[in-house]
Biotite code that builds the C-alpha atoms (Angstrom):
import biotite.structure as struc

atoms = struc.array([
    struc.Atom([19.498, -26.554, -2.802], chain_id="A", res_id=1, res_name="MET", atom_name="CA", element="C"),
    struc.Atom([20.760, -23.136, -3.834], chain_id="A", res_id=2, res_name="GLY", atom_name="CA", element="C"),
    struc.Atom([20.069, -20.801, -6.684], chain_id="A", res_id=3, res_name="TYR", atom_name="CA", element="C"),
    struc.Atom([22.182, -20.749, -9.806], chain_id="A", res_id=4, res_name="SER", atom_name="CA", element="C"),
    struc.Atom([24.004, -17.593, -10.827], chain_id="A", res_id=5, res_name="ASN", atom_name="CA", element="C"),
    struc.Atom([21.460, -17.062, -13.613], chain_id="A", res_id=6, res_name="ASP", atom_name="CA", element="C"),
    struc.Atom([18.554, -17.338, -11.167], chain_id="A", res_id=7, res_name="GLN", atom_name="CA", element="C"),
    struc.Atom([20.220, -14.933, -8.762], chain_id="A", res_id=8, res_name="ILE", atom_name="CA", element="C"),
    struc.Atom([20.894, -12.485, -11.594], chain_id="A", res_id=9, res_name="ALA", atom_name="CA", element="C"),
    struc.Atom([17.265, -12.720, -12.740], chain_id="A", res_id=10, res_name="ALA", atom_name="CA", element="C"),
    struc.Atom([15.958, -12.156, -9.202], chain_id="A", res_id=11, res_name="LEU", atom_name="CA", element="C"),
    struc.Atom([18.339, -9.248, -8.748], chain_id="A", res_id=12, res_name="PHE", atom_name="CA", element="C"),
    struc.Atom([17.154, -7.703, -12.031], chain_id="A", res_id=13, res_name="ALA", atom_name="CA", element="C"),
    struc.Atom([13.526, -8.057, -10.909], chain_id="A", res_id=14, res_name="GLU", atom_name="CA", element="C"),
    struc.Atom([14.305, -6.403, -7.589], chain_id="A", res_id=15, res_name="LEU", atom_name="CA", element="C"),
    struc.Atom([16.105, -3.551, -9.345], chain_id="A", res_id=16, res_name="GLU", atom_name="CA", element="C"),
    struc.Atom([13.120, -3.023, -11.653], chain_id="A", res_id=17, res_name="ALA", atom_name="CA", element="C"),
    struc.Atom([10.710, -2.999, -8.705], chain_id="A", res_id=18, res_name="GLU", atom_name="CA", element="C"),
    struc.Atom([12.929, -0.582, -6.799], chain_id="A", res_id=19, res_name="LEU", atom_name="CA", element="C"),
    struc.Atom([13.073, 1.789, -9.785], chain_id="A", res_id=20, res_name="LYS", atom_name="CA", element="C"),
    struc.Atom([9.278, 1.644, -10.132], chain_id="A", res_id=21, res_name="ALA", atom_name="CA", element="C"),
    struc.Atom([8.819, 2.369, -6.432], chain_id="A", res_id=22, res_name="ILE", atom_name="CA", element="C"),
    struc.Atom([11.286, 5.252, -6.572], chain_id="A", res_id=23, res_name="GLN", atom_name="CA", element="C"),
    struc.Atom([9.475, 6.705, -9.589], chain_id="A", res_id=24, res_name="LYS", atom_name="CA", element="C"),
    struc.Atom([6.124, 6.553, -7.778], chain_id="A", res_id=25, res_name="VAL", atom_name="CA", element="C"),
    struc.Atom([7.700, 8.106, -4.682], chain_id="A", res_id=26, res_name="ARG", atom_name="CA", element="C"),
    struc.Atom([9.079, 11.023, -6.706], chain_id="A", res_id=27, res_name="VAL", atom_name="CA", element="C"),
    struc.Atom([5.685, 11.529, -8.376], chain_id="A", res_id=28, res_name="GLU", atom_name="CA", element="C"),
    struc.Atom([3.862, 11.455, -5.031], chain_id="A", res_id=29, res_name="LEU", atom_name="CA", element="C"),
    struc.Atom([6.345, 13.849, -3.444], chain_id="A", res_id=30, res_name="GLU", atom_name="CA", element="C"),
    struc.Atom([5.893, 16.271, -6.354], chain_id="A", res_id=31, res_name="ALA", atom_name="CA", element="C"),
    struc.Atom([2.113, 16.017, -6.073], chain_id="A", res_id=32, res_name="GLU", atom_name="CA", element="C"),
    struc.Atom([2.235, 16.566, -2.316], chain_id="A", res_id=33, res_name="LEU", atom_name="CA", element="C"),
    struc.Atom([4.535, 19.562, -2.728], chain_id="A", res_id=34, res_name="GLU", atom_name="CA", element="C"),
    struc.Atom([2.224, 21.076, -5.359], chain_id="A", res_id=35, res_name="ALA", atom_name="CA", element="C"),
    struc.Atom([-0.793, 20.601, -3.088], chain_id="A", res_id=36, res_name="LYS", atom_name="CA", element="C"),
    struc.Atom([1.048, 22.158, -0.147], chain_id="A", res_id=37, res_name="ALA", atom_name="CA", element="C"),
    struc.Atom([2.092, 25.145, -2.258], chain_id="A", res_id=38, res_name="GLU", atom_name="CA", element="C"),
    struc.Atom([-1.469, 25.574, -3.515], chain_id="A", res_id=39, res_name="ALA", atom_name="CA", element="C"),
    struc.Atom([-2.774, 25.468, 0.059], chain_id="A", res_id=40, res_name="LYS", atom_name="CA", element="C"),
    struc.Atom([-0.288, 28.106, 1.192], chain_id="A", res_id=41, res_name="VAL", atom_name="CA", element="C"),
    struc.Atom([-1.197, 30.262, -1.796], chain_id="A", res_id=42, res_name="GLU", atom_name="CA", element="C"),
    struc.Atom([-4.919, 29.904, -1.072], chain_id="A", res_id=43, res_name="THR", atom_name="CA", element="C"),
    struc.Atom([-4.393, 30.791, 2.579], chain_id="A", res_id=44, res_name="GLU", atom_name="CA", element="C"),
    struc.Atom([-2.323, 33.839, 1.604], chain_id="A", res_id=45, res_name="ALA", atom_name="CA", element="C"),
    struc.Atom([-5.019, 34.959, -0.825], chain_id="A", res_id=46, res_name="GLU", atom_name="CA", element="C"),
    struc.Atom([-7.682, 34.508, 1.868], chain_id="A", res_id=47, res_name="GLN", atom_name="CA", element="C"),
    struc.Atom([-5.620, 36.529, 4.330], chain_id="A", res_id=48, res_name="GLU", atom_name="CA", element="C"),
    struc.Atom([-5.185, 39.252, 1.718], chain_id="A", res_id=49, res_name="SER", atom_name="CA", element="C"),
    struc.Atom([-8.918, 39.247, 0.987], chain_id="A", res_id=50, res_name="ASP", atom_name="CA", element="C"),
    struc.Atom([-9.651, 39.546, 4.714], chain_id="A", res_id=51, res_name="ASN", atom_name="CA", element="C"),
    struc.Atom([-7.266, 42.488, 5.054], chain_id="A", res_id=52, res_name="ARG", atom_name="CA", element="C"),
    struc.Atom([-8.848, 44.222, 2.079], chain_id="A", res_id=53, res_name="ILE", atom_name="CA", element="C"),
    struc.Atom([-12.307, 43.683, 3.573], chain_id="A", res_id=54, res_name="LYS", atom_name="CA", element="C"),
    struc.Atom([-11.224, 45.122, 6.910], chain_id="A", res_id=55, res_name="VAL", atom_name="CA", element="C"),
    struc.Atom([-9.591, 48.073, 5.152], chain_id="A", res_id=56, res_name="ASP", atom_name="CA", element="C"),
    struc.Atom([-12.779, 48.762, 3.196], chain_id="A", res_id=57, res_name="ILE", atom_name="CA", element="C"),
    struc.Atom([-14.887, 48.464, 6.359], chain_id="A", res_id=58, res_name="ASP", atom_name="CA", element="C"),
    struc.Atom([-12.589, 50.904, 8.171], chain_id="A", res_id=59, res_name="VAL", atom_name="CA", element="C"),
    struc.Atom([-12.678, 53.373, 5.291], chain_id="A", res_id=60, res_name="ARG", atom_name="CA", element="C"),
    struc.Atom([-16.458, 53.154, 5.134], chain_id="A", res_id=61, res_name="ASN", atom_name="CA", element="C"),
    struc.Atom([-16.784, 53.618, 8.876], chain_id="A", res_id=62, res_name="GLY", atom_name="CA", element="C"),
    struc.Atom([-18.313, 50.168, 9.312], chain_id="A", res_id=63, res_name="ASN", atom_name="CA", element="C"),
    struc.Atom([-15.626, 48.800, 11.602], chain_id="A", res_id=64, res_name="ALA", atom_name="CA", element="C"),
    struc.Atom([-15.633, 48.713, 15.370], chain_id="A", res_id=65, res_name="THR", atom_name="CA", element="C"),
    struc.Atom([-12.692, 48.190, 17.654], chain_id="A", res_id=66, res_name="ILE", atom_name="CA", element="C"),
    struc.Atom([-13.157, 45.382, 20.126], chain_id="A", res_id=67, res_name="GLU", atom_name="CA", element="C"),
    struc.Atom([-10.990, 44.740, 23.160], chain_id="A", res_id=68, res_name="ASP", atom_name="CA", element="C"),
])
């Protein structure tokens, strides 16, 4: 026993709605992941900058040693 055209159309509409919902969630998750990755890169860059400033201050104050 097969499905009627109306049943097939209803199932197809349900699948389309589910697909759109999944795509929406995927886009939201990708945006969130991208924002987190950008924030991490920014934090790492700030940390690197802070470290360079600290080394520069130590060198200027004569508190730095050169290690081989």
